[in-house]
N, C-alpha and C positions, 0 to 999 in steps of 0.2 A: 452397297457395301457389306451388308449382312451376308448375302449370298456368296460374295467373294471370300469372306472370312471362313465360311463353312466349307467351301471348296478347298481352300488351302489346308484347313484342318484335316479334311478327309484324305487329301493327298499325302499328308504326313505318314499315314498308316503304311501304304506300300513302299514309301521311301525308306522308312526305318526298317521295315521287313527286309528290303533288298540289302541294306547295309549290313544288317545282322546276318543274313543268309550268306553273303559273300565272305564275311569275316569268319563265320563258323566253318564254311567250306575250306577256307585256307588253312585253318588250324588242324583240319583232319589230315592234311598232307605235310604239315610242318613236323620235322623230326624233333626228338627231345622233349616230348610231352611230359605231363606230370607223372604218368604211370611209368614211363621209361626212366625218368629221373629217380623215382622211388626205387625202382628195380636196380638201377645203377648203384645207388647208395647201399642197398641190401647186398649186392654182389661184392662191393668193395669194402670200404671201412664203415664201421657202425657209427652212424651219425644220428643227430637228434630227430631227423625226419622219420626214422624207423618207429620211434615211439609214437609220433604223430599219426603215422599212416596205419600201422598194424597193431598198435597197442602193445601190451606186455606179452602177447602170445606169439610174437615173431619167432621166438626160440622154439616153439612147438614144432615148427616145420624144419628146423635146422637138422641137417644130417639125413633127411629123408631123401630117397632116390627121386630124381625128377628128369623128365624128358625136356622140361622147359616149355615155353610158349613162343613159338616162332613169330608171333605177331609183334613182339616187342624185343628190342635190343636189350641185352643184359639179363634176359630171363633164363638163360641156360644155367642149370645147376640149382634152380629154385623150384620148390614144390608147386605144382599147379594150383593147389588150394591157396597157397600164399599169393600167387599172382592174381587169382580170382578175387581174393579179399581186397587186394590193392585196387583192382578195377572197380569193385563195388564202392570202395571208399571215395573214389573220385567220380563215381557215376558213369564209368566207362563200361559197365556191364550191360548196358542197354544199346540198342541200335542207334546210329547217328540221328536218324529222323525223329525218333522218339525223344532223344535227348534235346534236340533243337526245339521242337514244339513244346516240350515241357519247360524249357528255359524261357521261351516267349510267354507262356502262360504265367509263369512266376513273375516275369518282368512287368507284365501288365498290372500286377498288384504291387510293383516296386519291391518285390521280394528277390533279392540278389544272392541269397545264400551266404555261405561263409568262405573266407579266403582259404585256399588250400594249405598255406604254410603259416598262417597266423591264426591264433585262437580268438578271432573277432569276426563279426559279421561284416560283409562288404559295405553295407550302407553306413555302419558306424565308422568303418575305416575311411570312407570317403568324406563323411562329415568331420572326421578328425583332421583331415588334411585341407578341408575347404577354406578355413580362414586365411591360410597363407596365399592360396591362389586368388581368392577374392581380393585380398589386399593388393597384391601385385597387379592383377588385371584391372581392377576398378580405378585405382589411383593412377596407374600408368595411362590408361585410356583418357581419363578426365584431364590430367595434366597435359598430355600430348595434344589433345584437341583444343584445350583451353588456351594454350600458347600458340599452337601452329595456325589456327584459324586467323587470329588477329595479325600474326606475323605474315601469313600468306597474303592477306588483304593489303597490308602495308607494302609488301613487295610488288604486288600487282599495280597498285596506284603509283608507285615510284619505279616502275619498270625501266631498267637501263641506268638508273642512278647509281651513285657510289654505294648508297645503303643497300641496294639490291645486289650489287656485285659482291661486296664483302660478306653479306649475310649468306649469299648462295655458296661462297667459298667455304665458309664455316660449316654449313649444312652438308655439303657434298663430302667434306673430309670426315665429318661425324658419321655419315652414312657408310663411308667406305671402311671405317674401322669396325671390326666385329665386336658385338656386344660383350662376348665372353672375354675378349682381350682387354676391353675397358674395365670389366669387372676385376680382372686379375691385377691390373695397374692400380685400381682404387684400393683393393685389399692390401697390396704391398705398401702403398704410400700412406694410407689413412686408417688401416684397421689391424695390421699385423704387428705393429710395434717396431718394425725395421726402421721406419722414419718417424711417423707420428701414429698415435692411436686415438684418434678423435671419435671414431665410430665403432659400434659393436659389430662383431663378425657373425654371431650365431643367433638364429631365431628372430622372432618379431617382438619379443619382450625380454626384459631383464629378470633375473631371479628375484623373487619376492614382489613381482609386479602387482599381484592381486592385493597387496597390502599398501600400495601407494595411494595417495589422494588422487582424485579423478584428473586434476590438471596435470599431475606428474605422469599419470598413466598415458595420457594423450601425447605428452612430449616424448616419453620413452618409446611409445609405439611409432611415432613418425621419425624419431631419431634412428630407429632400426631400419626404416624404409629408405633413408636417404641414398645410401650406396646402391642397393639393388635397383631402385627406380632410375637413378642416374645412369647406370650401366645399360638398362633396357631402353632408355628414352631416346638415345641418339638416332637410331634407325627410324623409330616411330615419328620423331619430330621431323626428320628429313622428308619422309614420304608424305605425311599430312600437310606440311608446309608447301611443298612444291605442287601437290595436287590442288590445294586451295588457290595458289597463285595462278596456275594455268587455267583453272576453271573460271576464275574471275576475269582473266585476260580475254578468254574466249567470249564471255558475255559482254564485256565492255566494248568490244569491237562490233557488236550487232546494231542493226538499224534502230531498234526501239530505244537504245541508249542515246543515239544521235537525236532522235525525235524528242526525248525527254529533256535533253539539254537545250534544244531549240525552243522549248516551251518556257525556258527561264528557270528551271529547277536547279538548285544548288548541287554541288558535287556529292555532298552527303545524302541529299534526297535521292539523287540518281543511284548512288552506290547502295544505300541501305533500303531504299524504298522499292527499287526495281531489280538491280543486279543481284543483290544478296539472295533473294528468294530463289532465283533460277540457278545461280552458281552453287548454292549449297546442296543442290540435288545430288551431285556426284559425290560430295563429301559424306552425305548421309548414307549413300549406297555402300560406302566402304567401311562404315562404322561397325556393323555386326561382325564382319570378317576380322577386323582389327581386334575387336574385343575378345572374340573366341580364340583367336590366335595367341594373344597375350595370356589369356586366362588359362589356357590348357598347355599347348605345345611350346609357345614362345618363351616360357619361363624355365624350361628344363635345365639349361646350363646355368642360369642365374641361381636357381634353387640349389644346384649342386655346389657352386662356388661359395655361396653365402650360407650354406648349411641350413637351407630353408626346406622343411619337409612338406611339400605341397603336392597337388595333383599331378603336375608334370612329372616329377620324380617318381611318384607312385605308379603312374601308368607305364613309365619306362621300365621300372623294376619288375612290374607284373609281366610285361612282355618277355623280358629276359628270363624270368623264373618260370614262365609258362603258368602263371597263376590265372587261369582262364576266367574264374568268376569275377576277379577284379578287372581283367581286360575287357570282358564283354559288358560289365556294368558301367565302366567309365565310357566306353564307346556308345552305349545306349543312351546314357544321360546327356552326353555332349552332342550327340546327333539330335536329340529332342531340343536341346538348348539352341543349337544352330538354326533349326527349322523355325522355332518360335521367335527367335530374335530376327530372323529374316522376315517373318510376317509383321513384326513390330516395325521393322524398317520401312516396309511398304506403307503401313498406316501412317508413319511419320512423313512419308512423301506427301500424303494427302493433306496433312497438317501444314506442311511448308507451302504446298501449291494446291489449293482446292480445285484447280482446273482439271486435275487428274481424275479419270473415271475408271475405277476398278471394276465396276459392274460389267463393262463391255470388254474387259481385258481377258485375253485367253491365258489361262494358267498353264 
């Protein structure tokens, strides 16, 4: 087991390197980078980004004759010295390979630099948004699996019954309706005041939350999560429930179950003593992907609708604004998280079924 863990940890190095290299390469050919955006602002109307990028000396170059820099759109009419200063501000005055390996060296120390357009370090920005994404991802995953697994087992045991039919109907309808549409309906009916205003619409806590007693803080926190978790949960419930049911049905039909029943074991002994361990393998395999998906990308629309400022919204805005330090930092962190959680998933396999031999497994 130790050798397998070491191999997996070592393989994370080229995997993360490849992800970052491909992403970095793509950004080199993507139009509208940070330098071009700054130049466009300088060429057009004077905006706040000029102060951020060039400081108070931008006017020093105004009116100077310029040939422009053909490497960037919008550089015509601007002094080469100003273009060079903007390149240096964003770190684009160095060759791409030097910038890439410098970035990797900094990331190994978890030094992600500062956001291009916000006066804050990237790590502080990510930590600032983390509570929202952790709240959505953690509670959504726990609730979805906590309800879907027992429901899926009950449907497998009662396969073809009325209970199985009507629960399947509800689950399929819930899966077919997009989460963002459910979120909009919930906001209109329960949070906007058009019909009822039972639930809050913005953030995870109410104003003055830090002054509440602890029990009221908990109630307020979960009260804010009711609508977002409900909107996100329908698709997750459907997938996990049907996956659990089909996995248990597949195991129930195998020969070892017939043998166990022939020995006189009760249905509960057969189900939870033999079938459960084997059927749960597939469920456990899907857990890391489900958690990462909800934690990062799956909550983007929900964060937008319910005005929750989390990592999903942060990553999307960073891509749109070409805020490369934030883009690469979030990509790096979540790539590491996905690989580590994948390893944890494999170790959980062994806990569920000790018969698995990781030492002889080809990675």
